[in-house]
C-alpha positions in Angstrom: -0.1 0.0 0.0 1.3 3.4 -0.9 -0.1 6.7 0.6 0.0 9.8 -1.4 0.0 13.2 0.0 -3.2 15.0 -1.0 -2.8 18.4 0.7 -0.5 20.2 3.2 -1.5 22.1 6.3 -0.9 25.8 6.6 -0.7 27.0 10.2 0.7 29.8 12.3 2.4 26.9 14.4 5.6 26.3 12.8 7.1 24.1 15.2 6.0 21.2 17.4 6.5 23.0 20.6 3.3 24.7 21.7 1.0 22.5 19.5 -2.3 21.6 21.3 -2.0 18.0 22.5 -5.3 17.1 20.7 -7.5 18.7 18.2 -10.4 20.8 19.4 -8.6 22.2 22.4 -7.6 25.6 20.8 -10.6 26.8 18.6 -9.1 30.2 18.0 -6.2 28.5 16.2 -7.0 28.9 12.5 -5.3 27.2 9.5 -5.8 26.2 5.9 -5.8 22.9 4.1 -4.2 23.4 0.5 -4.5 20.6 -1.9 -1.6 19.3 -3.9 -2.0 20.2 -7.7 -3.0 16.6 -8.5 -5.9 16.7 -6.1 -7.0 20.3 -6.4 -10.1 19.5 -8.5 -13.1 21.5 -7.0 -15.4 18.5 -7.6 -13.6 16.7 -5.1 -15.0 18.7 -2.3 -18.7 19.0 -3.7 -21.0 18.4 -0.7 -18.3 18.9 1.8 -20.0 22.3 2.7 -22.8 20.4 4.2 -20.7 19.4 7.1 -19.4 21.2 10.2 -16.5 19.2 11.1 -14.2 17.0 9.2 -11.6 14.1 9.9 -7.9 14.8 8.8 -5.7 11.8 8.5 -2.0 13.0 8.4 1.7 12.2 8.9 3.6 12.8 12.2 6.0 14.9 10.3 9.3 15.6 11.8 9.0 12.6 14.3 12.5 11.1 14.4 12.6 7.3 15.1 15.5 7.8 17.5 13.1 10.1 19.7 10.9 7.0 20.1 13.9 4.7 20.8 14.0 3.1 17.3 11.7 0.8 15.8 8.5 -0.6 17.4 8.0 0.1 21.0 5.0 -1.6 22.9 5.0 1.0 25.7 5.3 4.8 25.6 5.1 7.4 28.2 2.1 9.8 27.6 2.5 13.4 28.7 -0.9 13.3 30.1 0.7 11.0 32.8 3.5 13.2 33.5 6.1 11.4 31.4 7.0 8.9 33.7 4.3 6.3 33.5 4.3 3.7 30.7 1.2 2.7 28.7 0.5 0.5 25.8 1.1 2.3 22.5 -2.3 1.5 21.4 -3.9 2.9 24.4 -2.4 6.3 23.5 -2.1 8.9 20.8 1.6 9.0 21.0 3.4 9.7 17.8 5.8 7.0 18.1 3.8 4.4 16.4 4.5 1.6 13.9 2.8 3.8 11.2 3.2 7.5 12.0 -0.4 8.4 11.2 -2.3 10.9 13.1 -6.1 11.7 13.0 -7.8 15.0 14.0 -11.3 16.3 14.1 -11.4 19.9 13.1 -14.0 22.5 12.5 -14.6 23.4 8.9 -15.1 27.1 8.9 -15.4 27.6 5.1 -14.2 26.3 1.6 -12.7 28.9 -0.6 -12.6 28.4 -4.3 -9.3 29.9 -6.0 -7.5 29.7 -9.2 -5.3 26.9 -7.9 -8.4 24.9 -6.5 -10.3 24.6 -3.2 -9.0 25.7 0.1 -10.4 24.6 3.4 -10.4 27.0 6.2 -10.4 25.2 9.5 -9.9 25.8 13.2 -9.2 23.7 16.2 -6.3 21.6 14.6 -3.5 20.2 16.2 -1.1 20.0 13.0 2.0 22.1 12.6 2.7 24.1 9.5 3.5 21.9 6.6 2.0 18.8 7.8 1.4 16.3 5.0 -2.3 15.2 4.8 -3.3 11.8 3.4 -7.0 11.9 3.4 -10.2 14.0 4.4 -13.3 12.4 5.6 -16.5 14.2 6.9 -17.4 13.9 10.6 -20.7 12.2 11.1 -22.4 12.9 14.5 -25.0 10.2 14.5 -22.4 7.5 14.5 -19.1 9.1 15.9 -20.4 11.1 19.0 -20.3 9.0 22.1 -20.4 11.5 25.1 -21.2 8.5 27.3 -17.9 6.6 26.2 -15.2 5.8 28.9 -12.0 7.7 28.0 -9.4 5.4 29.7 -6.8 6.8 31.7 -7.8 10.3 30.4 -10.8 10.1 32.6 -8.4 10.3 35.7 -6.2 13.1 34.1 -8.5 15.9 33.6 -6.9 18.9 31.8 -5.5 21.5 34.0 -5.6 25.0 32.6 -3.3 28.0 33.6 -3.9 31.5 33.9 -2.3 33.7 31.3 -1.0 37.0 31.9 0.6 39.5 29.2 3.3 42.0 30.3 1.8 44.5 27.7 -0.5 44.8 24.9 1.9 43.9 22.0 0.0 40.7 21.2 -3.3 42.3 21.2 -4.1 40.9 17.6 -2.9 37.3 18.6 -4.0 37.3 22.2 -7.0 35.1 22.0 -5.2 32.3 20.3 -2.2 32.5 22.4 -4.2 32.8 25.5 -5.9 29.2 24.5 -2.6 27.5 23.6 -0.6 28.7 26.7 -3.2 28.1 29.1 -2.7 24.3 28.3 0.8 24.5 29.4 3.1 23.4 26.6 6.0 22.6 28.7 7.4 19.1 29.2 5.6 17.5 32.1 8.9 17.1 34.1 9.8 20.8 33.8 8.8 23.3 36.6 11.3 26.0 36.8 9.8 29.5 37.3 13.0 31.2 36.2 13.1 29.4 32.9 12.3 31.2 29.7 10.4 29.4 27.0 10.0 30.4 23.5 7.2 29.4 21.2 7.1 30.0 17.3 3.7 31.5 16.6 3.3 32.9 13.0 6.8 33.9 12.7 7.0 35.5 16.2 9.2 34.2 19.1 6.6 34.2 21.8 8.7 34.3 25.1 7.1 33.3 28.4 7.6 31.8 31.9 5.4 29.7 34.2 5.0 30.9 37.9 2.8 28.6 40.0 -0.4 28.2 37.9 0.2 31.5 35.8 1.9 31.9 32.4 3.6 35.1 32.1 4.0 36.4 28.5 6.9 38.7 27.7 6.7 41.6 25.3 6.6 41.1 21.6 9.9 39.9 19.9 10.1 39.3 16.0 11.6 36.0 14.9 
């Protein structure tokens, strides 16, 4: 079986650091799906405008095998469990898998027809800029929504959100998206140094911040 890249993700998130850990956690994060030339026929998206959400099947781009230990690993350490507890790889959404395929349910904001073909404007994605996309499927709420379902270990590890404070108003235009992203605490689970300064690449900007207790403090704007 040979997979072909049908589209690429265009996003203000240029690096892995700072990405939401799941789709749907940062609805202010906007992006665009741009089709490869071979698949840019507008007929291919006819009827898609009737759906509010779509599934993206994509490649964990930039994940090195060495980061996962090389080859198949039956056990991984999910960040949700602090990074020190092992869990079966198929009970997690770790990128270190036999096949590096990700899946994300994102909101379809609109479909734009351009001279180069259709472009899908989406929100809530957890894909970084340039991520290869293998397939797009509509989300069907009557068969895919199961609010009563058990969530495994995630039921006992609810998301903890941090407060976000900006030192000035230099991020006024980006504040909503940055507040959503940073409130989810992008730091590795094992790091808790209030003096450490982190940098997140957002839309070409080097967003510098530190975390003190339960508050993210964002420094003034700096171009990257």
